[in-house]
C-alpha positions as CSV (number, residue, x, y, z in Angstrom):
1,X,0.0,0.0,0.0
2,X,1.3,3.4,-1.0
3,X,0.9,6.1,1.7
4,X,2.5,9.2,3.0
5,X,2.6,11.2,6.3
6,X,3.6,14.8,6.8
7,X,4.7,16.6,9.9
8,X,5.8,20.1,10.9
9,X,4.4,23.5,11.7
10,X,4.4,26.5,9.4
11,X,7.0,28.4,11.4
12,X,8.7,25.4,12.9
13,X,12.2,24.3,11.8
14,X,11.2,22.0,9.0
15,X,8.5,20.0,7.2
16,X,9.0,16.2,7.1
17,X,7.5,13.7,4.7
18,X,7.6,9.9,4.9
19,X,6.6,8.0,1.8
20,X,6.0,4.3,2.2
21,X,5.2,1.7,-0.4
22,X,7.3,2.9,-3.3
23,X,8.7,0.0,-5.3
24,X,12.5,-0.3,-5.7
25,X,14.4,0.8,-8.7
26,X,12.7,4.1,-9.5
27,X,15.1,6.9,-10.3
28,X,14.7,9.7,-7.8
29,X,16.9,12.8,-7.5
30,X,15.5,15.7,-5.4
31,X,17.0,18.5,-7.5
32,X,15.5,17.0,-10.7
33,X,12.3,15.3,-9.6
34,X,11.1,17.2,-6.5
35,X,12.5,20.7,-6.3
36,X,11.1,22.0,-9.6
37,X,7.6,21.2,-8.3
38,X,8.3,23.0,-5.0
39,X,9.4,26.1,-7.0
40,X,6.2,25.9,-9.0
41,X,4.2,25.8,-5.8
42,X,6.0,28.9,-4.5
43,X,5.2,30.9,-7.7
44,X,2.2,32.7,-9.0
45,X,1.1,36.3,-9.0
46,X,-0.6,37.1,-5.7
47,X,1.7,35.2,-3.4
48,X,2.8,36.9,-0.1
49,X,6.2,37.8,1.4
50,X,6.7,34.4,2.9
51,X,7.6,33.1,-0.5
52,X,10.4,35.6,-0.7
53,X,11.9,34.2,2.5
54,X,11.6,30.5,1.7
55,X,13.6,28.7,-1.0
56,X,12.0,25.3,-0.8
57,X,14.2,22.3,-1.6
58,X,13.8,18.7,-0.5
59,X,16.6,16.7,1.2
60,X,16.2,12.9,0.9
61,X,17.5,11.3,4.0
62,X,16.3,7.7,3.6
63,X,14.9,5.2,1.1
64,X,17.2,6.1,-1.8
65,X,20.7,4.9,-2.6
66,X,22.7,6.0,-5.6
67,X,19.6,7.8,-7.1
68,X,17.4,4.7,-7.0
69,X,14.6,3.9,-4.6
70,X,15.2,0.9,-2.3
71,X,11.6,-0.1,-1.5
72,X,12.0,1.1,2.1
73,X,10.4,4.2,3.5
74,X,11.5,7.5,1.8
75,X,12.0,10.4,4.2
76,X,12.1,14.0,2.8
77,X,13.0,17.1,4.8
78,X,12.1,20.7,3.7
79,X,13.7,23.4,5.8
80,X,11.7,26.4,6.9
81,X,14.0,29.4,6.6
82,X,11.5,31.6,8.4
83,X,12.2,29.5,11.5
84,X,15.1,31.9,12.3
85,X,12.5,34.5,13.1
86,X,10.2,32.3,15.1
87,X,12.5,30.2,17.4
88,X,11.2,31.9,20.5
89,X,7.4,31.6,20.2
90,X,7.7,28.3,18.4
91,X,10.3,26.6,20.6
92,X,9.7,23.0,21.7
93,X,11.3,23.1,25.2
94,X,9.2,24.6,28.0
95,X,12.1,26.4,29.8
96,X,12.1,30.1,28.8
97,X,9.1,29.7,26.5
98,X,7.0,32.8,26.0
99,X,3.9,32.3,23.9
100,X,2.6,35.1,21.7
101,X,-1.0,34.1,21.9
102,X,-3.4,34.6,19.0
103,X,-6.9,35.1,20.4
104,X,-8.6,37.0,17.6
105,X,-9.8,34.2,15.3
106,X,-10.2,34.7,11.5
107,X,-13.5,34.1,9.7
108,X,-13.1,31.3,7.2
109,X,-10.0,29.9,8.8
110,X,-9.7,26.8,11.0
111,X,-8.8,29.0,14.0
112,X,-12.0,28.8,15.9
113,X,-13.0,25.3,14.9
114,X,-9.6,24.0,16.0
115,X,-9.7,26.0,19.3
116,X,-13.1,24.5,20.1
117,X,-11.9,21.0,19.1
118,X,-8.8,20.8,21.2
119,X,-9.7,23.3,24.0
120,X,-6.8,25.7,23.3
121,X,-6.7,29.3,24.5
122,X,-4.2,30.2,21.8
123,X,-5.2,29.9,18.1
124,X,-1.5,29.8,17.1
125,X,-1.6,26.1,18.1
126,X,-4.2,25.6,15.3
127,X,-3.0,27.9,12.6
128,X,0.6,26.6,12.6
129,X,-0.5,23.2,11.4
130,X,-3.7,24.2,9.5
131,X,-1.5,26.6,7.5
132,X,-1.2,26.0,3.8
133,X,2.6,25.8,4.4
134,X,1.9,22.1,4.9
135,X,1.2,21.8,1.1
136,X,4.9,22.1,0.4
137,X,5.2,18.6,2.0
138,X,2.3,17.3,-0.1
139,X,3.9,18.6,-3.3
140,X,7.1,16.8,-2.4
141,X,5.2,13.6,-1.8
142,X,3.3,14.1,-5.0
143,X,6.6,14.6,-6.9
144,X,7.7,11.2,-5.6
145,X,4.4,9.7,-6.8
146,X,4.9,11.4,-10.2
147,X,8.2,9.5,-10.7
148,X,6.2,6.2,-10.2
149,X,3.3,7.0,-12.5
150,X,5.8,8.6,-15.0
151,X,7.5,5.2,-15.1
152,X,4.1,3.8,-16.1
153,X,3.6,6.3,-18.8
154,X,1.1,8.6,-17.0
155,X,1.6,12.3,-16.8
156,X,-0.3,15.0,-14.8
157,X,-0.8,18.7,-15.6
158,X,-2.8,21.6,-14.3
159,X,-3.8,25.1,-15.3
160,X,-6.0,27.9,-13.9
161,X,-9.3,28.6,-15.6
162,X,-10.8,31.2,-13.1
163,X,-9.6,33.8,-10.7
164,X,-12.4,35.9,-9.2
165,X,-14.8,36.8,-12.0
166,X,-12.2,36.4,-14.8
167,X,-12.5,33.0,-16.4
168,X,-11.7,31.0,-19.6
169,X,-13.5,27.9,-20.9
170,X,-12.7,24.4,-19.6
171,X,-10.0,23.1,-21.9
172,X,-11.4,20.8,-24.7
173,X,-8.4,19.2,-26.3
174,X,-4.7,19.8,-26.1
175,X,-3.4,22.5,-23.7
176,X,-0.2,24.4,-24.4
177,X,1.5,23.5,-21.1
178,X,4.6,25.6,-21.9
179,X,2.3,28.7,-22.1
180,X,0.7,27.7,-18.7
181,X,4.1,27.6,-17.0
182,X,5.2,30.9,-18.5
183,X,2.0,32.6,-17.2
184,X,2.2,34.4,-13.9
185,X,-1.2,32.9,-13.0
186,X,-0.7,29.5,-14.8
187,X,-3.4,30.4,-17.4
188,X,-2.7,29.4,-21.0
189,X,-4.8,32.3,-22.4
190,X,-2.5,35.3,-22.5
191,X,-5.2,38.0,-22.5
192,X,-7.1,36.3,-19.7
193,X,-3.9,35.9,-17.8
194,X,-3.4,39.6,-17.9
195,X,-6.9,40.2,-16.7
196,X,-6.4,37.8,-13.8
197,X,-3.2,39.6,-12.8
198,X,-5.1,42.9,-12.8
199,X,-7.9,41.4,-10.7
200,X,-5.4,40.2,-8.1
201,X,-3.7,43.6,-8.0
202,X,-7.1,45.3,-7.5
203,X,-7.9,42.9,-4.7
204,X,-4.6,43.8,-3.0
205,X,-5.4,47.5,-3.3
206,X,-8.7,46.9,-1.7
207,X,-7.3,44.8,1.1
208,X,-9.1,41.7,-0.2
209,X,-8.4,38.2,-1.5
210,X,-9.6,36.1,-4.4
211,X,-10.4,32.5,-5.1
212,X,-10.8,30.6,-8.3
213,X,-10.7,27.3,-10.2
214,X,-8.0,25.0,-11.3
215,X,-8.2,22.3,-14.0
216,X,-6.1,19.2,-13.4
217,X,-5.7,16.3,-15.8
218,X,-3.9,13.0,-16.0
219,X,-3.2,11.5,-19.4
220,X,-2.5,7.9,-20.5
221,X,-4.2,6.5,-17.5
222,X,-4.9,2.7,-17.9
223,X,-8.5,1.5,-17.6
224,X,-9.3,-0.5,-14.5
225,X,-7.9,1.6,-11.6
226,X,-10.2,1.9,-8.7
227,X,-13.2,-0.2,-7.9
228,X,-17.0,-0.1,-7.9
229,X,-17.4,-2.9,-5.3
230,X,-17.1,-0.7,-2.1
231,X,-17.7,3.0,-1.5
232,X,-14.3,3.6,-0.1
233,X,-12.5,2.2,-3.1
234,X,-14.2,4.3,-5.7
235,X,-11.5,6.3,-7.4
236,X,-13.6,9.4,-8.1
237,X,-14.4,9.5,-4.3
238,X,-10.7,9.2,-3.4
239,X,-9.8,12.0,-5.9
240,X,-12.5,14.2,-4.5
241,X,-11.4,13.6,-0.9
242,X,-7.7,14.3,-1.8
243,X,-8.6,17.6,-3.5
244,X,-11.0,18.7,-0.7
245,X,-8.2,18.1,1.8
246,X,-6.2,20.9,0.2
247,X,-6.5,24.2,2.3
248,X,-9.1,26.6,0.7
249,X,-10.6,23.9,-1.6
250,X,-14.4,23.8,-1.0
251,X,-15.6,21.9,-4.1
252,X,-14.4,19.4,-6.7
253,X,-16.1,18.5,-10.0
254,X,-15.0,15.2,-11.6
255,X,-15.4,15.8,-15.3
256,X,-18.2,18.0,-16.5
257,X,-20.3,17.5,-13.3
258,X,-22.0,20.9,-13.3
259,X,-22.9,20.6,-17.0
260,X,-24.3,17.1,-16.4
261,X,-26.4,18.3,-13.6
262,X,-28.3,20.6,-15.8
263,X,-28.4,18.6,-19.0
264,X,-30.4,15.6,-20.3
265,X,-28.6,12.3,-20.4
266,X,-28.5,12.2,-24.2
267,X,-26.3,15.3,-24.2
268,X,-23.9,14.1,-21.4
269,X,-23.0,10.4,-21.5
270,X,-19.8,9.4,-23.4
271,X,-20.5,6.8,-26.1
272,X,-17.9,4.0,-26.3
273,X,-16.4,2.6,-29.5
274,X,-13.9,0.0,-30.5
275,X,-11.4,-0.1,-33.4
276,X,-8.3,-2.2,-34.1
277,X,-5.9,0.8,-33.6
278,X,-7.2,2.3,-30.4
279,X,-9.2,-0.5,-28.9
280,X,-12.0,0.6,-26.6
281,X,-12.4,4.4,-26.3
282,X,-15.1,7.1,-26.0
283,X,-16.2,9.8,-28.4
284,X,-16.2,12.3,-25.6
285,X,-14.9,12.5,-22.0
286,X,-17.5,14.4,-20.0
287,X,-17.3,11.8,-17.2
288,X,-13.7,12.7,-16.6
289,X,-12.2,9.3,-17.3
290,X,-14.1,7.6,-14.6
291,X,-17.3,5.5,-14.5
292,X,-18.5,3.7,-11.3
293,X,-15.4,4.7,-9.5
294,X,-13.1,3.0,-12.1
295,X,-10.9,4.6,-14.8
296,X,-12.2,3.9,-18.3
297,X,-9.0,4.5,-20.3
298,X,-9.7,8.2,-21.0
299,X,-7.8,11.1,-19.4
300,X,-8.8,11.7,-15.8
301,X,-9.7,15.3,-15.2
302,X,-11.3,17.5,-12.5
303,X,-12.1,21.1,-11.7
304,X,-11.0,22.2,-8.2
305,X,-12.6,25.2,-6.7
306,X,-10.7,27.4,-4.2
307,X,-12.3,29.9,-1.8
308,X,-10.5,33.2,-1.2
309,X,-7.7,33.2,1.5
310,X,-9.3,34.0,4.9
311,X,-6.5,36.4,6.1
312,X,-7.5,39.9,4.9
313,X,-5.4,43.1,4.8
314,X,-8.6,44.8,6.0
315,X,-9.8,42.2,8.5
316,X,-13.4,41.2,8.9
317,X,-15.1,41.5,12.3
318,X,-14.6,38.5,14.6
319,X,-14.4,37.5,18.3
320,X,-11.7,37.3,20.9
321,X,-11.7,33.8,22.4
322,X,-10.6,35.1,25.8
323,X,-13.3,37.7,26.3
324,X,-16.0,36.9,23.8
325,X,-15.8,40.5,22.7
326,X,-16.4,41.5,19.0
327,X,-13.1,42.7,17.5
328,X,-11.2,42.8,14.2
329,X,-9.8,39.4,13.2
330,X,-6.2,38.6,13.6
331,X,-3.9,39.5,10.6
332,X,-1.2,37.0,9.7
333,X,1.2,37.7,6.8
334,X,-0.6,36.1,3.9
335,X,-1.3,35.8,0.1
336,X,-3.8,37.6,-2.0
337,X,-4.5,34.6,-4.3
338,X,-3.2,31.1,-4.1
339,X,-5.1,29.5,-7.1
340,X,-1.9,29.2,-9.3
341,X,0.0,27.5,-6.5
342,X,-3.1,25.5,-5.5
343,X,-3.2,24.1,-9.0
344,X,0.2,22.6,-8.4
345,X,-0.9,21.1,-5.2
346,X,-3.9,19.6,-6.9
347,X,-1.5,18.1,-9.5
348,X,0.4,16.5,-6.6
349,X,-2.7,15.1,-5.0
350,X,-4.0,13.6,-8.3
351,X,-0.6,12.1,-9.0
352,X,-0.6,10.5,-5.5
353,X,-4.1,9.0,-5.8
354,X,-3.3,7.5,-9.2
355,X,0.0,6.2,-8.0
356,X,-1.7,4.5,-5.0
357,X,-4.4,3.1,-7.3
358,X,-1.8,1.8,-9.7
359,X,0.1,0.0,-6.9
360,X,-3.1,-1.5,-5.6
361,X,-3.9,-2.8,-9.1
362,X,-0.5,-3.9,-10.4
363,X,1.6,-4.3,-7.2
364,X,5.3,-5.1,-7.5
365,X,8.3,-4.9,-5.1
366,X,10.3,-3.3,-7.9
367,X,9.3,-1.1,-10.8
368,X,10.1,-3.8,-13.3
369,X,7.4,-6.0,-11.8
370,X,4.9,-3.2,-11.8
371,X,5.6,-2.4,-15.5
372,X,5.2,-6.0,-16.5
373,X,1.9,-6.3,-14.7
374,X,0.7,-3.1,-16.4
375,X,1.8,-4.4,-19.8
376,X,0.0,-7.7,-19.2
377,X,-3.2,-5.8,-18.2
378,X,-3.1,-3.7,-21.4
379,X,-2.6,-6.8,-23.5
380,X,-5.6,-8.5,-21.9
381,X,-7.8,-5.4,-22.2
382,X,-6.9,-5.2,-25.9
383,X,-8.2,-8.7,-26.4
384,X,-11.6,-7.9,-24.9
385,X,-14.0,-7.5,-27.8
């Protein structure tokens, strides 16, 4: 079973990731395979000053030898450079500890819910772990997963299709991914990209924040990943859970879900065909490459909806958890818009879910075994007619 665990606080010394279940023999070099995705996560117009402090890079401290995975747990460490400024209020030891309590909770953040859950009198205990800083660890784990699915021929991409009220159509066909990576908001449409940048700048001037929507897609996904036999094995459910676990994500559409909800079935369902060259395929892909919780051989795609960041330059009214008095919410250095970075996190989570599903389906203690099982599966599927 493929799984990962992250640890660390936003202003603690480091983030730590443990990845378990990776087969042996996969080439893994942090500078080549992980750090580029960490840099992509840090980018995007609308990011805050924290990204000027951090220079995220992963250090592999176990599970890899000579650039190849060993099949044992892989440990990654990402240093927090901002720890230098927080060693006092974030120290582990009790002696000399002086807490700088946060008692003014922020609307839309986990502050109050976490305080009520754990009985804290200091929201810093919540916000340090609930912070989106944790997504750097997820992107690192997703980059490791990407090396596995890449060895199986699967690739994952993302782009932004909405920021605030500026949007572009959902991609229908090939996307110029080079143009996406050149855009300051990861939008392939140059004119829309400029409008999105302007919308972010206007929100900053007004002391506000913006949300939006990311499109994430995995290509060359084999049919048969996931399962329809139990609710907790359905792959679309696992993808939705993974996406909704990303901070600020409040909704996920698998395929053209909103279109399907308002359309007759005759206009929505993907008609299958078979031919000698392509085997089984569909004329359209509105169901997002999934049917009954199982991949159908088409690209797997989803729309991921991000709410605006909850920390505002002009804070909303809130409550002080010590006194119950109405007061302006706490302000913590923050971003204006995280949708471009969030799209990269969504990529990582989709890569992870597909990698886990591939290992469940094909298994293998080394990547050669996994590849052979996949090849046998493809041959068998090609004979079904």
